C-alpha positions as a Markdown table, in Angstrom:
| # | Residue | x | y | z |
|---|---|---|---|---|
| 1 | Met | -16.3 | -31.4 | 3.2 |
| 2 | Ser | -18.0 | -32.7 | 0.2 |
| 3 | Ala | -16.3 | -35.2 | -2.1 |
| 4 | Gly | -16.3 | -32.7 | -4.9 |
| 5 | Ser | -14.0 | -30.4 | -2.9 |
| 6 | Val | -11.6 | -33.1 | -1.8 |
| 7 | Arg | -8.3 | -33.3 | -3.6 |
| 8 | Val | -6.5 | -36.7 | -3.4 |
| 9 | Leu | -2.8 | -37.2 | -4.0 |
| 10 | Val | -2.2 | -40.5 | -5.8 |
| 11 | Cys | 1.3 | -42.0 | -6.1 |
| 12 | Asp | 1.9 | -45.2 | -8.1 |
| 13 | Asp | 4.5 | -46.0 | -10.7 |
| 14 | Glu | 2.2 | -48.3 | -12.7 |
| 15 | Leu | 0.5 | -46.3 | -15.4 |
| 16 | Gln | -2.4 | -48.8 | -15.6 |
| 17 | Ile | -3.1 | -48.3 | -11.8 |
| 18 | Ile | -2.9 | -44.5 | -12.1 |
| 19 | Arg | -5.4 | -44.6 | -14.9 |
| 20 | Ala | -7.7 | -46.8 | -13.0 |
| 21 | Leu | -7.5 | -44.7 | -9.8 |
| 22 | Lys | -8.2 | -41.5 | -11.8 |
| 23 | Val | -11.4 | -43.1 | -13.2 |
| 24 | Ile | -12.5 | -44.5 | -9.8 |
| 25 | Leu | -11.8 | -41.4 | -7.8 |
| 26 | Arg | -13.3 | -39.0 | -10.4 |
| 27 | Asp | -16.4 | -41.1 | -10.6 |
| 28 | Gly | -16.6 | -40.8 | -6.8 |
| 29 | Gly | -16.4 | -37.0 | -7.1 |
| 30 | Phe | -12.8 | -36.5 | -6.1 |
| 31 | Glu | -10.1 | -34.4 | -7.7 |
| 32 | Val | -6.9 | -36.4 | -8.5 |
| 33 | Leu | -3.3 | -35.2 | -8.2 |
| 34 | Ala | -1.4 | -38.0 | -9.9 |
| 35 | Thr | 2.3 | -38.7 | -9.2 |
| 36 | Ala | 4.7 | -41.6 | -10.0 |
| 37 | Ser | 7.6 | -41.4 | -7.5 |
| 38 | Ala | 8.3 | -40.7 | -3.9 |
| 39 | Lys | 10.0 | -37.4 | -4.7 |
| 40 | Glu | 7.2 | -36.2 | -6.9 |
| 41 | Ala | 4.6 | -37.2 | -4.3 |
| 42 | Leu | 6.3 | -35.3 | -1.5 |
| 43 | Asp | 6.9 | -32.2 | -3.7 |
| 44 | Thr | 3.2 | -32.2 | -4.9 |
| 45 | Ala | 2.0 | -32.6 | -1.3 |
| 46 | Ala | 4.1 | -29.6 | -0.2 |
| 47 | Val | 2.9 | -27.4 | -3.0 |
| 48 | Glu | -0.7 | -28.5 | -3.5 |
| 49 | Asn | -1.6 | -29.4 | 0.2 |
| 50 | Pro | -4.1 | -32.2 | -0.8 |
| 51 | Asp | -6.8 | -33.4 | 1.5 |
| 52 | Ala | -5.8 | -37.0 | 1.4 |
| 53 | Ala | -3.3 | -39.4 | -0.2 |
| 54 | Ile | -3.2 | -42.8 | -1.7 |
| 55 | Ile | 0.4 | -44.1 | -1.7 |
| 56 | Asp | 1.8 | -47.3 | -3.3 |
| 57 | Leu | 4.1 | -49.3 | -1.1 |
| 58 | Val | 6.8 | -49.9 | -3.7 |
| 59 | Leu | 8.0 | -46.9 | -5.6 |
| 60 | Pro | 10.9 | -46.5 | -8.1 |
| 61 | Asp | 12.9 | -44.1 | -5.9 |
| 62 | Gly | 11.9 | -45.1 | -2.4 |
| 63 | Asp | 9.5 | -46.8 | 0.0 |
| 64 | Gly | 5.8 | -45.8 | 0.4 |
| 65 | Val | 6.2 | -46.3 | 4.2 |
| 66 | Asp | 9.0 | -43.6 | 4.2 |
| 67 | Val | 6.7 | -41.3 | 2.2 |
| 68 | Cys | 4.0 | -41.8 | 4.9 |
| 69 | Ala | 6.5 | -41.0 | 7.7 |
| 70 | Gln | 7.7 | -37.9 | 5.9 |
| 71 | Leu | 4.2 | -36.6 | 5.3 |
| 72 | Arg | 3.4 | -37.3 | 8.9 |
| 73 | Gly | 6.2 | -35.0 | 9.9 |
| 74 | Trp | 4.1 | -31.9 | 8.8 |
| 75 | Ser | 0.7 | -33.0 | 7.8 |
| 76 | Gln | -2.3 | -34.8 | 9.3 |
| 77 | Met | -4.0 | -35.6 | 6.0 |
| 78 | Pro | -5.5 | -39.1 | 5.8 |
| 79 | Ile | -3.2 | -41.6 | 4.1 |
| 80 | Leu | -4.2 | -44.8 | 2.5 |
| 81 | Val | -1.5 | -47.3 | 1.4 |
| 82 | Leu | -2.1 | -49.3 | -1.7 |
| 83 | Ser | 0.0 | -52.4 | -2.3 |
| 84 | Ala | 0.2 | -55.8 | -3.9 |
| 85 | Ile | 2.1 | -56.9 | -0.8 |
| 86 | Gly | -0.4 | -58.4 | 1.7 |
| 87 | Glu | 1.9 | -59.6 | 4.5 |
| 88 | Glu | 0.9 | -58.6 | 8.0 |
| 89 | Gln | 4.4 | -57.2 | 8.7 |
| 90 | Glu | 4.1 | -54.7 | 5.8 |
| 91 | Lys | 0.7 | -53.6 | 6.9 |
| 92 | Val | 1.8 | -53.0 | 10.4 |
| 93 | Arg | 4.9 | -51.2 | 9.2 |
| 94 | Ala | 2.8 | -48.8 | 7.1 |
| 95 | Leu | 0.2 | -48.2 | 9.8 |
| 96 | Asp | 2.8 | -47.5 | 12.4 |
| 97 | Ala | 4.5 | -45.0 | 10.1 |
| 98 | Gly | 1.3 | -43.0 | 10.0 |
| 99 | Ala | -0.9 | -44.6 | 7.3 |
| 100 | Asp | -4.6 | -44.6 | 8.2 |
| 101 | Asp | -5.5 | -47.7 | 6.3 |
| 102 | Tyr | -4.1 | -50.3 | 3.9 |
| 103 | Val | -5.7 | -51.7 | 0.8 |
| 104 | Thr | -4.3 | -54.7 | -1.1 |
| 105 | Lys | -4.2 | -55.0 | -4.8 |
| 106 | Pro | -6.3 | -56.1 | -6.7 |
| 107 | Phe | -9.0 | -53.9 | -5.1 |
| 108 | Gly | -12.6 | -53.2 | -5.8 |
| 109 | Pro | -13.6 | -49.6 | -6.7 |
| 110 | Arg | -16.4 | -49.5 | -4.2 |
| 111 | Glu | -14.1 | -50.8 | -1.4 |
| 112 | Leu | -11.5 | -48.2 | -2.2 |
| 113 | Ile | -14.0 | -45.3 | -2.2 |
| 114 | Ala | -15.5 | -46.6 | 1.1 |
| 115 | Arg | -12.1 | -46.8 | 2.7 |
| 116 | Leu | -11.2 | -43.3 | 1.5 |
| 117 | Glu | -14.4 | -41.8 | 2.7 |
| 118 | Ala | -14.0 | -43.5 | 6.1 |
| 119 | Ile | -10.5 | -42.1 | 6.8 |
| 120 | Leu | -11.8 | -38.6 | 5.6 |
| 121 | Arg | -14.7 | -38.8 | 8.1 |
| 122 | Arg | -12.3 | -39.8 | 10.9 |
| 123 | Ala | -10.2 | -36.7 | 10.1 |
| 124 | Gly | -13.2 | -34.4 | 10.3 |
| 125 | Pro | -14.2 | -32.2 | 13.3 |
| 126 | Glu | -16.5 | -34.9 | 14.8 |
| 127 | Ala | -13.5 | -36.7 | 16.2 |
| 128 | Asp | -12.9 | -33.8 | 18.6 |
| 129 | Glu | -16.5 | -33.7 | 19.9 |
| 130 | Pro | -16.8 | -34.1 | 23.7 |
| 131 | Val | -19.5 | -36.7 | 23.1 |
| 132 | Leu | -18.7 | -39.5 | 20.6 |
| 133 | Arg | -21.7 | -41.2 | 19.1 |
| 134 | Ala | -22.3 | -44.3 | 16.9 |
| 135 | Asp | -25.4 | -46.5 | 16.4 |
| 136 | Gly | -26.9 | -45.8 | 19.8 |
| 137 | Leu | -23.6 | -45.8 | 21.7 |
| 138 | Glu | -22.6 | -42.5 | 23.4 |
| 139 | Leu | -19.3 | -41.9 | 25.0 |
| 140 | Asp | -19.1 | -38.7 | 27.1 |
| 141 | Val | -15.4 | -37.8 | 27.3 |
| 142 | Ala | -15.7 | -35.1 | 30.0 |
| 143 | Gly | -18.3 | -37.0 | 32.0 |
| 144 | His | -16.5 | -40.3 | 31.6 |
| 145 | Thr | -19.7 | -42.1 | 31.0 |
| 146 | Val | -20.9 | -44.6 | 28.3 |
| 147 | Arg | -24.5 | -45.3 | 27.3 |
| 148 | Leu | -25.8 | -47.9 | 24.9 |
| 149 | Gly | -29.4 | -47.5 | 23.8 |
| 150 | Gly | -29.9 | -45.0 | 26.7 |
| 151 | Asp | -28.7 | -47.4 | 29.3 |
| 152 | Glu | -25.4 | -46.8 | 31.1 |
| 153 | Val | -22.6 | -49.2 | 30.4 |
| 154 | His | -20.1 | -49.7 | 33.3 |
| 155 | Leu | -16.6 | -49.7 | 31.9 |
| 156 | Thr | -13.3 | -49.9 | 33.7 |
| 157 | Pro | -10.9 | -46.9 | 33.1 |
| 158 | Ile | -8.9 | -49.0 | 30.7 |
| 159 | Glu | -12.0 | -50.2 | 28.8 |
| 160 | Phe | -13.2 | -46.6 | 28.6 |
| 161 | Glu | -10.0 | -45.4 | 27.1 |
| 162 | Leu | -9.8 | -48.2 | 24.6 |
| 163 | Leu | -13.3 | -47.4 | 23.4 |
| 164 | Arg | -12.5 | -43.7 | 23.3 |
| 165 | Val | -9.4 | -44.3 | 21.1 |
| 166 | Leu | -11.3 | -46.7 | 18.8 |
| 167 | Met | -14.3 | -44.3 | 18.4 |
| 168 | Val | -12.1 | -41.3 | 17.7 |
| 169 | Asn | -10.4 | -43.3 | 15.0 |
| 170 | Arg | -13.7 | -44.8 | 13.7 |
| 171 | Gly | -13.1 | -46.8 | 10.5 |
| 172 | Arg | -9.3 | -46.8 | 10.9 |
| 173 | Leu | -7.4 | -50.0 | 11.5 |
| 174 | Met | -5.5 | -49.5 | 14.8 |
| 175 | Thr | -2.5 | -51.7 | 15.3 |
| 176 | His | -1.8 | -53.5 | 18.6 |
| 177 | Gly | 1.2 | -51.3 | 19.1 |
| 178 | Ala | -0.8 | -48.1 | 18.5 |
| 179 | Leu | -3.5 | -49.0 | 21.0 |
| 180 | Leu | -1.1 | -50.2 | 23.6 |
| 181 | Thr | 1.0 | -47.0 | 23.3 |
| 182 | Gln | -2.0 | -44.7 | 23.5 |
| 183 | Val | -3.8 | -46.4 | 26.3 |
| 184 | Trp | -1.1 | -47.9 | 28.5 |
| 185 | Gly | 2.1 | -46.0 | 27.3 |
| 186 | Pro | 5.2 | -46.9 | 25.3 |
| 187 | Ala | 6.5 | -49.3 | 27.9 |
| 188 | Tyr | 3.6 | -51.7 | 27.1 |
| 189 | Val | 3.9 | -51.6 | 23.3 |
| 190 | Asp | 4.5 | -55.4 | 23.1 |
| 191 | Asp | 2.0 | -56.5 | 25.7 |
| 192 | Val | -0.6 | -57.9 | 23.2 |
| 193 | Ala | -2.0 | -60.5 | 25.6 |
| 194 | Thr | -3.1 | -57.7 | 28.0 |
| 195 | Leu | -4.7 | -55.8 | 25.1 |
| 196 | Arg | -6.6 | -58.9 | 24.0 |
| 197 | Thr | -7.9 | -59.6 | 27.5 |
| 198 | His | -9.3 | -56.0 | 28.0 |
| 199 | Met | -10.6 | -55.9 | 24.4 |
| 200 | Ala | -12.6 | -59.1 | 25.0 |
| 201 | Asn | -14.2 | -57.6 | 28.1 |
| 202 | Leu | -15.0 | -54.4 | 26.3 |
| 203 | Arg | -16.6 | -56.2 | 23.4 |
| 204 | Arg | -18.8 | -58.3 | 25.7 |
| 205 | Lys | -20.2 | -55.1 | 27.2 |
| 206 | Val | -20.8 | -53.0 | 24.0 |
| 207 | Glu | -21.7 | -55.8 | 21.5 |
| 208 | Ser | -24.2 | -57.6 | 23.7 |
| 209 | Gln | -28.0 | -57.8 | 23.3 |
| 210 | Gly | -28.1 | -57.5 | 19.5 |
| 211 | Ser | -26.2 | -54.2 | 19.5 |
| 212 | Pro | -25.1 | -52.9 | 16.1 |
| 213 | Ile | -21.8 | -51.9 | 17.6 |
| 214 | Gln | -18.9 | -53.8 | 16.0 |
| 215 | Ile | -15.2 | -53.8 | 17.0 |
| 216 | Arg | -13.6 | -55.9 | 14.3 |
| 217 | Thr | -10.5 | -58.0 | 14.8 |
| 218 | Glu | -7.8 | -57.8 | 12.0 |
| 219 | Thr | -6.0 | -61.0 | 12.9 |
| 220 | Gly | -2.3 | -60.4 | 13.8 |
| 221 | Ile | -2.6 | -56.7 | 13.2 |
| 222 | Gly | -5.1 | -54.9 | 15.5 |
| 223 | Tyr | -8.7 | -53.7 | 15.7 |
| 224 | Arg | -11.1 | -51.5 | 13.9 |
| 225 | Phe | -14.3 | -49.7 | 15.2 |
| 226 | Ala | -16.5 | -50.4 | 12.2 |
| 227 | Ser | -19.9 | -49.3 | 13.4 |
């Protein structure tokens, strides 16, 4: 999907922000569907079926997190939350409601476009490939093997599943809760200490010897496979 064919739903009640987003996104080759309220955003999404959405956290008739949750009820479109609120709790709340990423105002145009392109790539068909690849790292889902620079990397079953989830969601910030639920199950959603221990072991194995592979820590929130 080329940028020129991607339609992005934008929802923000500040006219200045809407104008800025229109310029930034159109310069990036995207088509913009501008809205100013939760109701308008949901109605436009249902009628126009956009390819992605950028939703403000605070709206005049509702909460951007609620909009994310409602969109997730019927759509898998990538969603980026845009907000002046930078607290970890709000970021986690938005991500757990289904947002793919979170950008804090004020934002740089290049960062916004890069974040949008990253979540669009993650939503593409490559996420379903039986072999996931990134910078010399290959994860064979069916064969349950991992190679880095052609050499096999021996991972435990938990480490393998953590890496698989991170690579499938490449570029997306995954919260502690999301990773714990997907890898261990809902009963372990609060066991952050266990997650950190396994993640430290995984990183030692795939980030060693000058490897370009990067699993970034978003302090207090989660992890992002950024390679």
